[in-house]
C-alpha positions in Angstrom: 0.0 0.0 0.0 2.9 2.3 0.9 4.4 1.7 -2.6 1.0 2.6 -4.2 1.0 6.0 -2.5 4.6 6.8 -3.3 4.0 5.9 -7.0 1.1 8.3 -6.9 3.3 11.2 -5.7 2.5 11.1 -2.0 5.2 11.5 0.7 5.4 8.8 3.4 6.3 10.0 7.0 6.5 8.4 10.4 3.1 7.5 11.9 3.8 9.7 14.9 4.2 12.9 12.8 1.3 15.0 11.7 0.1 13.6 8.4 -2.9 14.3 6.1 -3.8 10.7 5.7 -3.4 7.8 8.3 -3.7 4.2 7.2 -4.2 1.6 10.0 -3.8 -2.0 8.6 -5.9 -3.8 11.2 -5.5 -7.3 12.6 -8.2 -9.5 14.2 -6.5 -12.7 15.2 -7.2 -12.0 18.9 -9.3 -9.7 21.0 -6.1 -7.9 21.9 -5.3 -7.3 18.3 -8.8 -5.7 17.8 -8.2 -3.5 20.8 -4.7 -2.4 19.5 -6.3 -1.6 16.1 -8.9 0.6 17.7 -6.3 2.3 19.8 -4.2 3.1 16.8 -7.1 4.6 14.9 -7.9 6.8 17.9 -4.2 7.8 18.2 -4.2 8.9 14.5 -7.1 11.2 15.1 -5.4 12.7 18.1 -2.3 13.4 16.1 -4.3 15.4 13.5 -8.1 15.9 14.1 -8.5 17.0 10.4 -6.7 14.0 8.9 -8.4 11.4 6.8 -8.4 8.2 8.9 -8.6 4.9 7.0 -9.0 1.4 8.5 -8.2 -1.5 6.2 -7.5 -5.3 6.7 -9.0 -8.1 8.7 -10.6 -6.3 11.6 -12.2 -3.9 9.2 -13.3 -6.8 7.0 -15.3 -8.5 9.8 -16.3 -5.7 12.1 -17.2 -2.6 9.9 -20.3 -1.8 12.0 -18.4 -2.2 15.2 -15.6 0.1 14.1 -18.1 2.8 12.9 -20.1 2.5 16.1 -17.0 2.7 18.4 -15.1 5.2 16.4 -17.4 7.7 14.5 -14.4 9.8 13.5 -13.3 7.1 11.0 -13.5 8.2 7.4 -13.0 5.1 5.3 -13.4 1.4 6.1 -11.8 -0.9 3.4 -11.6 -4.7 3.5 -8.8 -7.0 2.7 -9.4 -7.1 -1.0 -9.6 -3.3 -1.4 -5.9 -2.7 -0.4 -4.9 -2.8 -4.1 -6.9 0.2 -4.9 -6.5 2.1 -1.7 -5.2 5.3 -3.4 -8.3 5.4 -5.7 -10.8 5.0 -2.8 -9.0 7.7 -0.8 -9.0 10.2 -3.7 -12.6 9.5 -4.3 -13.3 10.4 -0.7 -11.3 13.6 -1.0 -13.0 14.6 -4.2 -16.5 13.7 -3.1 -16.1 14.6 0.5 -18.2 11.8 1.8 -17.8 8.6 3.8 -17.2 5.6 1.5 -17.3 1.9 2.5 -15.9 -0.8 0.5 -16.0 -4.3 1.9 -16.3 -7.0 -0.7 -17.1 -10.6 0.3 -13.8 -12.4 0.5 -15.5 -15.7 0.7 -16.3 -15.3 -3.1 -12.7 -14.3 -3.9 -11.3 -16.9 -6.3 -7.9 -15.6 -7.3 -4.8 -14.4 -5.3 -4.8 -10.6 -5.1 -1.2 -10.1 -6.6 0.2 -6.7 -5.7 3.3 -7.3 -7.9 6.8 -6.7 -6.8 6.2 -5.2 -3.4 7.8 -7.7 -1.0 8.7 -6.4 2.4 12.6 -6.5 2.4 15.1 -6.3 5.3 18.8 -5.8 4.6 19.4 -9.6 4.1 16.0 -11.2 4.1 12.7 -10.8 2.2 9.3 -12.0 3.1 7.4 -13.3 0.0 3.7 -14.0 0.3 2.6 -16.9 -2.0 -0.8 -17.8 -0.7 -3.9 -16.3 1.0 -7.0 -17.6 2.7 -7.7 -20.8 4.7 -10.2 -23.6 4.4 -9.5 -25.3 7.7 -12.1 -23.6 9.9 -10.4 -24.4 13.3 -13.1 -23.8 15.9 -11.3 -20.9 17.6 -10.2 -19.0 14.4 -11.8 -16.0 12.7 -9.2 -15.8 10.0 -11.0 -17.8 7.2 -13.9 -15.3 7.5 -11.5 -12.4 7.3 -9.3 -13.8 4.5 -11.6 -16.1 2.6 -10.8 -19.4 0.9 -7.4 -20.6 -0.3 -5.9 -18.6 -3.2 -2.5 -19.3 -4.5 -0.1 -17.0 -6.3 1.2 -18.1 -9.7 4.6 -19.7 -9.7 5.9 -17.4 -12.5 5.0 -14.3 -10.5 6.7 -15.5 -7.4 9.9 -16.6 -9.3 10.0 -13.3 -11.1 9.8 -11.3 -7.8 12.4 -13.4 -6.0 14.8 -13.0 -9.0 14.4 -9.2 -8.6 15.0 -9.5 -4.9 18.2 -11.5 -5.3 19.4 -8.9 -7.8 19.2 -6.3 -5.0 21.6 -8.5 -3.0 19.1 -10.2 -0.7 20.4 -13.7 0.2 17.4 -15.2 2.0 13.6 -15.4 1.4 10.9 -16.4 3.7 7.9 -18.2 2.1 4.8 -17.1 3.8 1.0 -17.0 3.6 -2.1 -17.6 5.7 -2.0 -21.4 5.3 1.2 -22.1 3.3 0.7 -25.9 3.2 -2.4 -25.3 1.1 -0.4 -23.7 -1.6 -1.7 -24.9 -5.1 -4.8 -26.5 -3.7 -6.9 -24.1 -5.8 -4.9 -24.9 -9.0 -6.3 -27.5 -11.3 -2.9 -28.8 -12.6 -1.9 -30.4 -9.3 0.8 -27.9 -8.4 1.7 -28.0 -4.7 4.1 -26.3 -2.2 7.0 -28.7 -3.0 6.7 -27.9 -6.7 7.0 -24.1 -5.9 10.0 -24.8 -3.6 11.8 -26.8 -6.3 11.5 -23.8 -8.7 12.7 -21.3 -6.1 15.6 -23.4 -5.2 16.9 -23.1 -8.9 17.3 -19.4 -8.6 21.0 -18.3 -8.9 22.6 -16.4 -6.1 19.8 -17.1 -3.6 21.3 -18.7 -0.6 18.5 -19.6 1.7 14.8 -20.5 1.6 13.0 -20.4 4.9 9.4 -21.6 5.5 7.0 -19.8 7.7 4.4 -21.7 9.7 3.3 -24.9 8.0 0.7 -27.5 8.8 2.2 -30.7 10.3 0.1 -32.9 8.0 2.3 -31.8 5.1 5.3 -33.5 6.5 5.4 -36.9 5.0 8.1 -39.2 3.7 7.2 -38.4 0.2 7.3 -34.6 0.8 10.7 -34.9 2.7 12.2 -37.0 0.0 11.8 -34.1 -2.4 12.4 -31.3 0.1 15.8 -32.7 1.4 17.2 -32.6 -2.2 16.8 -28.8 -2.1 20.2 -27.4 -0.8 18.8 -23.9 0.0 16.0 -25.0 2.4 16.7 -24.0 6.0 16.6 -26.6 8.8 14.2 -24.6 10.8 10.4 -25.4 10.7 7.5 -23.9 12.6 4.7 -26.4 13.0 1.6 -25.1 14.6 0.5 -27.7 17.2 -1.9 -25.6 19.4 -2.4 -28.5 21.9 -0.7 -31.6 23.1 -3.9 -33.3 24.0 -6.0 -35.2 21.6 -9.4 -34.3 23.2 -8.5 -30.6 23.0 -7.3 -31.0 19.5 -10.6 -32.5 18.5 -12.5 -29.7 20.0 -10.2 -27.3 18.1 -11.0 -29.2 14.8 -7.2 -29.5 14.1 -7.6 -32.7 12.0 -4.6 -34.5 13.5 -3.7 -36.2 16.8 -0.6 -36.1 18.9 0.6 -39.4 17.5 0.5 -38.1 14.0 2.3 -34.9 15.0 5.0 -36.8 16.8 5.6 -38.9 13.7 6.1 -35.6 11.7 8.7 -34.5 14.3 10.6 -37.8 14.0 10.6 -37.5 10.2 12.0 -34.0 10.3 14.7 -34.9 13.0 15.7 -37.8 10.9 15.9 -35.8 7.6 17.7 -32.7 8.9 20.7 -32.4 11.2 20.4 -29.9 14.1 16.8 -29.1 12.9 15.1 -26.3 15.0 11.5 -27.0 15.6 9.1 -24.2 16.9 5.5 -24.2 17.5 2.3 -22.3 18.7 0.3 -23.4 21.7 -3.1 -22.1 23.0 -3.7 -22.6 26.7 -7.1 -22.3 28.4 -9.2 -23.5 25.5 -12.8 -24.0 26.5 -13.2 -27.3 28.4 -9.4 -27.7 29.0 -9.3 -29.6 32.3 -6.2 -30.0 34.5 -5.8 -33.5 33.1 -5.9 -32.1 29.5 -3.4 -29.4 30.2 -1.1 -31.9 32.0 -1.2 -34.1 28.8 -0.1 -31.0 26.8 2.6 -30.2 29.2 4.0 -33.8 29.2 3.8 -34.0 25.4 5.7 -30.7 25.0 8.2 -31.8 27.5 8.8 -35.0 25.5 9.0 -33.2 22.1 11.3 -30.5 23.3 10.7 -27.7 20.8 13.4 -25.1 20.3 10.9 -22.4 21.0 7.2 -22.3 21.8 4.9 -19.3 21.2 2.2 -19.5 23.9 -1.1 -17.9 23.6 -3.9 -17.6 26.1 -7.3 -18.5 24.4 -9.2 -15.4 23.3 -12.9 -15.9 22.3 -13.6 -14.7 18.8 -17.2 -13.7 18.1 -18.5 -15.7 15.2 -16.4 -18.8 15.9 -17.7 -22.1 17.4 -15.3 -22.0 20.3 -16.7 -18.7 21.6 -20.0 -20.5 22.2 -18.5 -23.5 23.9 -19.3 -24.2 27.5 -16.7 -24.4 30.3 -14.7 -21.2 29.4 -11.5 -21.1 31.4 -10.8 -18.3 33.9 -8.2 -15.7 33.1 -6.2 -16.7 36.2 -6.0 -20.3 35.2 -5.0 -19.3 31.7 -2.2 -17.1 33.1 -1.0 -20.0 35.4 -0.9 -22.4 32.5 0.7 -19.9 30.1 3.5 -19.3 32.7 4.2 -23.0 33.1 4.6 -23.5 29.3 6.7 -20.3 28.9 9.1 -21.5 31.5 9.3 -24.9 29.8 10.0 -23.1 26.5 12.9 -21.1 28.0 14.4 -24.3 29.5 14.2 -26.1 26.2 15.6 -23.1 24.3 18.6 -22.9 26.6 19.3 -26.6 26.3 19.2 -26.5 22.5 21.5 -23.5 22.3 24.0 -25.1 24.7 24.5 -27.9 22.1 26.3 -25.4 19.9 28.9 -24.2 22.3 32.4 -24.8 20.8 30.8 -25.6 17.4 31.2 -23.9 14.1 28.1 -22.6 12.4 27.3 -20.5 9.3 25.8 -17.2 10.0 24.1 -14.6 7.7 25.0 -11.3 9.2 22.2 -8.7 9.2 22.6 -5.6 11.4 24.3 -3.8 14.3 22.9 -4.2 17.8 24.9 -2.3 20.4 28.5 -3.4 20.1 27.7 -6.5 18.2 26.9 -7.6 14.6 23.9 -9.9 14.7 23.0 -12.6 12.3 21.2 -16.0 12.1 22.1 -19.6 11.3 20.1 -21.7 8.9 18.3 -23.1 12.0 17.5 -19.6 13.2 19.9 -19.3 16.1 20.7 -15.7 16.8 24.5 -15.1 16.8 26.5 -12.1 17.8 30.1 -11.2 16.9 32.2 -8.0 17.5 30.9 -5.4 15.1 32.5 -5.2 11.7 30.4 -3.4 9.1 32.2 -5.2 6.2 30.5 -8.4 7.3 27.0 -7.1 6.8 24.9 -9.2 4.4 27.7 -11.9 4.2 27.6 -15.6 5.3 30.6 -16.5 7.5 31.8 -19.4 9.5 31.6 -18.6 13.2 32.9 -20.5 16.2 30.4 -20.2 19.1 32.2 -19.4 22.3 29.5 -18.2 24.7 25.8 -18.1 25.4 24.1 -14.9 26.6 20.4 -14.5 27.3 19.3 -13.3 23.9 21.9 -14.8 21.7 25.0 -17.0 21.1 28.3 -15.2 21.0 30.9 -16.2 18.5 34.1 -15.3 16.6 34.4 -15.2 12.9 36.9 -17.8 11.5 
């Protein structure tokens, strides 16, 4: 969206400065994200009472009436599919001086909304969106209603964009989407995620391909037989588990059980040396008894993820879980969350300690304090004494120490 405005002759400034137009790209994955979106809208109006305030994205998509009721100062409410034409909508508002609402039904969207070459790029890493929407309808999740059905981006467009990214000197791409494992499901020719990855792997001068969160059910022997032949795939996988208890998983409508998930973990650990496995966990899901939580804790203690992102269940209006009985108290959610976060920190420390005295390859990214920071293929954060000439290079580093936030090493 920013690029669209710049191309149309607008000047982009910091959000905290006084602007003529404020765009708030809203999120709705939790109640807290709804709250933060509303706060940001109000802050924009406070910065300039005469500014045009625009809400776009997922929260705007599903809660237009709520936004208009709670924040009457809002000028424009645009849905997820309207982002591509945001400049046109705002200029129509300016010219006609009247409130305009454009919220198309994403459930009827059949094709990926391709913005072209507008990937978010850091100094060394680019995030490439290849897919949108989700058909899974987990009982706690509002995202399918906000983003619609699975829509995949054409392979040719993805390859063209990544080639242009690599020409700018970027060495790593992160393949992302709402439900990446579903890539190609909407294509009639049988194309799937592994077909896409094989094509990306052929791109000259690209050094690393990192996958964002993927569904555990995609990890099969057949999938890994092809994936392990790709030399640029990073040995770091984020598999969203959500619960380590089969009864809870069934209420969540996750479509796998803990035995199947554990088999995926075993396959990955067999296929990739030093593989880093991370996950998401929801605590306090409706009906989660002490026994169910203990099953989750014990399962996670056995699997030993490198890191776990722990979320306290947040009811989302419009989902099945919000109507379920036996909602869990905030106090119990907090207690269970703390227990899993402590376990995550323990596992992370143990995983990192395995690399003391070893040599790893680090892609260096940016300066932090007196250090130059980078990441290994398995996403370990590594720091060395600052040396600007090492930025955006891959170096062999001997790990000599472990600090709270990162491993400390010396370049060989």
